N, C-alpha and C positions, 0 to 999 in steps of 0.2 A: 611627780611620778618618776620612777626609775626608768632607765632605758628599756629594760625588759617589759615593764608595764606599758610603756608607750607602744612598743611594737605589737604586743599581744592585743592591745585595745584597737589599734589601727587595723590589724588583720581581722578582727571581729567586726569591723565596720563602724567602730565608734570614734568619738572625738577625744583628743588628748590635751594635756595642759599646753604643750607646744608641739608643733609638727615634728614627728620623729624623722630621723635621718638614717638611711641605710645605704651605704656605699658598698657595692658588691666587689668581689675579687680583691679584697684588701690583703689576703695572704700573698698574692702576687706582688702588689705594690710594696708591702712591708718585708718581702723575702730577704732582701739584702740586710736590712736592719736587724731582722730576727736572727739571721745566721751570724752576723757580727756579734750580737749579744751572746749567742750560744758559744761561739769560739772563745770569746773573752772569759767566759765562765770556766773554761778548761785551761786557759793559758798558764796560770801560775803553776798548776800541777805538771803541765807539759814542760815548762822551763826547768822544773825540778827533776822530773823523772824521764823526760824524753819521749815517752809513749804511754798512753793510758788505755787500758782495756775498758770498754763501756759496761757499766752496771745499769741494767734496765731501769730500776726504780729511781736511782739517782739521776739518770739521764732524763727521765720524764719530768722530774722536778725542775731540772735546768731548762728544758724545752718550754715548760710553762712560764717560768720567769722571763725567758727570752721573748716569748710571744707577747706577754703583757708589757715588757719593757719597750718593745718595738712600737707599741701604740703610744708611748709617751712622747713621740715626736709631734703629736697633736696637742694643742692647747685646749681645744674644744672637745668635749666628750661625745663619742658616737653612741648610738643606741643598741647596736648589735655587734657581734663578734663572730667571725667565721673561724671555725676550728676544724682542721683536717684530721684524718686518721694519723696515728703515730706508728713508728716501727714496733713490731711485735717483740715479745721477749726473746723469741728464737732469733729474730733478725738482729736485735741489739747484741746478743751474745757473740755474734760473728764480727762485730765492728771494733775497730781500734783507732785511736787518734795518734798521729805521729808528728813531732816537731822536727823539721829538717831545714837547716839553713835559714832559720827565721820564719819559715812557712809551715802552716799546719795542713796535714793531709788526713783524709779519712780512708782507712783500709777496710775492705770487706773481704774477710777470709773465705766466705762461702763462694763468692764469685771471682775472687782474685783481682778485683778492681781497686784502683787507687785514685782518689779524687782530691784535687787541691781545693781547700775550703776558702771561703771569701775572707779577704784581709783588707782592712783600711779602705773599703769602698772602691777597690780596684776594678771590680766588675759590676755590672748591673743585673746579671742573672747568675745564679749558681750553676755549676757544671751539672748538677743533678737535674735542674730544670731543663737545661739544653738536651741532656740525654733523653729525658722524658719526651720532649718535643719531637726528637727524631724518632723515637720508638712509636709514637702515636701515628706517624706518617708512613710507616712501613706497611705495605699491603701485599706481601708475597703470598703465594699459595700455601707455603708452610705455615704461616700465621693463621690463615682461615681454616686449615686442616686441623690445627691444634686449638680450636676454639675454646674448649673447656679450660685448657691450661692458661690461655690468654686472659679469659675472664677471671679466673681465680687469682692470677697475678694482679689484675686490675683493681680488685677490691679486698680480697680476703686475707692477704698477707699482712694486713695492718690491723691494729686494734685501737681502742679509744681510751687508753690510759691517760693520754694528754687531756682529753676532754674531761674525764673524771676529775683530774687535778684542778683544772681551771674552774669547773663547776663548783667544786668544793670551796675554792677561794673566792669566786665572784658570782655566785649563783643568782643573786637578785639584781646584779649590776647591769648585766648584758643579756639580751636575747641571743642565745648561742645556736648557731646553725652550721650546716655543712652543705657542700655542693655535690651534685650528681648529674649525670647525663641521661636524657631520655633514651629509650631503646632505639629509636630511629637514628638519633645523633651518634650513638655508639657504633653504628654501622661504619661511620667514617674512620673510627679508630682501627677497625678490623679490616676494612676493604680499601680504604683510601677513597678519594672523591670519584675518580673514574670508575673504579670497581663497584662502588656503592650504587652509582647511578645506572650503570649497565645491568647490575644484578636485579634492579627493580623490573626491568623488562625481560631479562634472559633467565633469571633464576629466582622467581618470587617465592617458591617453596623454601629455598635456602635462606632467603631474607627473613621469612617468618620464623624459621627455626632459630636463627641467630637472635632475633629480637625476643623470642620466648625465653631463651637462656639468659639474655641480658637483663630482662625484666626480673627474673628470679634472683640474679646476682645483686641488682640494685636494691631490691626489697630486703635481701639479707643484710646488706650494708646499712640500710635505713633502720632496720630493727635493732641492729647492734648499736647504732648511734643513739636511738631513743633509749635503749636499756642503760646506756652510759650516762644519761641525764641531758641529752640534747633537746632543744626546743623545736627546731624546724629544719627544713631542707629546701634548698633552691635547686630546681631541676631545669637544666638548660636544654632547649630544643633548637637545633640549627639545621639549615638546609631543607626545612619543611615549609618555608614561607612561599608566598605567591610568586615571588621572583625566581624561585628555584624549581618547584614541582607543580604539577597541575592539580586542580581541585580533586580530580578522581584519584590521583595517587595519594593525596593527603588523606582522603576518606578511606582508602584501602589499606595503606601501610602505617599511617601515623596516628590518626585520631583514635582508633580502637585501643592502641597501646597506651596513649595518654589517659584514656578513660580507665583502663585497668590499673595503671600505675598509681594515679591519684586516688582512686577508690581504695586501694590497699594502703596507701600512705595515710589516708584518713583513719583507717581502722587501726593502724599502728599507733596513731595518736600524735603524729608530727604535724606542725603547721607547714603549709606548702606554699611555695612561690614558684610560679612558672615563668622562666625567662625565655621568651619567644623571640628569636633573632630574625632579622630580615623584614620584608614587607608583610606586616602583621594584619593590616586593615581587612583584607578579604577573609581572614581566618577568625576575626573577632566574634561573629555569631556562634561559631562552633566552640571557641575557647570559653565563651560565657557559660556554656552548659557544663563545663568540666567542674568537678568538685575540688576546686582550688581555693586557697585563702587569699592569694594575691597574684597579680599579673605584672610582669616587668617587661618592658619593650625597649628596643634600641632607639637611638636618636635618629633624626632624618639624615639619610645618607644614601649612597648607591642609587641615585636617581629616583628615590621614593621619599615621601614625606609622612612622618608619624607625629601628628599633633596630639599631645596628651589630652587636650580638650575633646577632640573627636573620639579618642579612645574611651574617655569617660562617658561620652554620650552613647557609645555603642554598647558598653558593658553594664551600664546602669550605675546607680549611686551606691549600691551596697558592697560591690566587690572592691577590695583594697587594690589600689594602684601604686606602683613605684614610679617616681618621676624619671624622665629620660633626658635630663640636662646633658648637653654635649660636653663630654669630659675633656676634650682637647680644645675646641674652639672657644668654649665659654669658661670652663673651670681653669684650665691651664693658661690659655692665651688671652682670655677676655679681660676687659677692664672691670674694676670693682662695680661700676654702675651696670655693666652688662650682666654680670653674675647676679647681682642683687635683683635686677629686673626680671631675669629668667626664673629665679627662685620664687619671687612674688607672683609672677604670672601663673606658674604651674600650680601653686597653692590655690590661687584664686579660681582657676578654671576646673581644678580636679580635686581640691582638698578642703573647701570651706565647710563641707558637711562631715568631715572626718574621712576615714577609710583611705588615707593617703600617707605615703612615706616619701620624703624628698630623696632623690637618688640620681644616678647618672645612667646614661644609656649604654655605655661601654666601659670596660675597665680603665682606670686612670692611667695615663702614660707614666712610666716609672720615674721620669724626671720632673714630675709635677711637684712644685714646692709644697711642703706640708701647710705652709701659711695659706695657700689658696684653698686647701681643703677646709681649714679652720673657718675661712670666710663663708664657705658654703653652709657649714653647720650654723654659724652665727646668724647669717641672713635668714635661714629657715626658722630659727627660733624667734628672732626679732619680728619677722613678718607675721608669724602665726599669733604672737602676742598682740601686735597692733590690730590684727583683723578681729580680735575678740573684744576690743575696747569700744 
């Protein structure tokens, strides 16, 4: 089976030739490698010309090669590939690359910004990612008053030309998916943590208004992704767990929007994965009723325990689960025996009847050696083969 066939079969509740592996947030883990490959593709022209004006079509081809080249750090093939939106043609037309004193900078003539691009692994995150991190945590009144503008910038100023290019080249090789935030979790981007939590008490009408608009934006993004050839979407839900809000608040503010979102995503035709962060156990009866194809949960942490065997027992045998192996303590820092044991146990308690994808509970630390990730994939395949003998 191809990786795409494995994931689709598991999401449908079936058995595969080997247990599929889906490690989420790989765009974050591979960001430095991707940008290095992207920069090197322009280096010869920059050394010859000094500065290069971006051509959208050519740039998309370079981004696609860089995305796939970054994955070559792994010896073991993964079964899915996360592909984000790419800069629109209008955005690309305003960009220029500049070589100065041996360093490459990206110039954005629309905003007047100048960003040093990654060189020789000198940084673990790009400046673009740091800027986005800061932007997501601003929660001034100005931002909430300009809700429509913020949401438009959040999703619509990108397109999926990169996705179309990768699908054209590797359509049957990978299950191609994107990520999105649930309407409740998007409140954090707009209000910040304190503003979000106080608004649930002080301004519920405003909260519903924001989530209505967020829902529309996310569905538009999902439809564009599907139209471009995407297979699925992973929706993240944070701060809605039992350790964060009450059952009443969950039923009032969160569950109705999860139901609306996943119902519409099903109609669009995308396969859906809900990544529910935090103490999920008390929420499992409600989540089991959602029209989702798969559920992903965190590893045990923060004074709560999430045993994948208990999750399987709560949601039944048909719903696909993603494993929640500890990405730091087991994948990065654990011994080979500890990693192999955890993979085998999760398959045994949650995946012997299919409907299971080996995965991690949280994003991989950026300094995790690729060799450790290879071991995770290899153990998953070896264990599933042995279990069928």
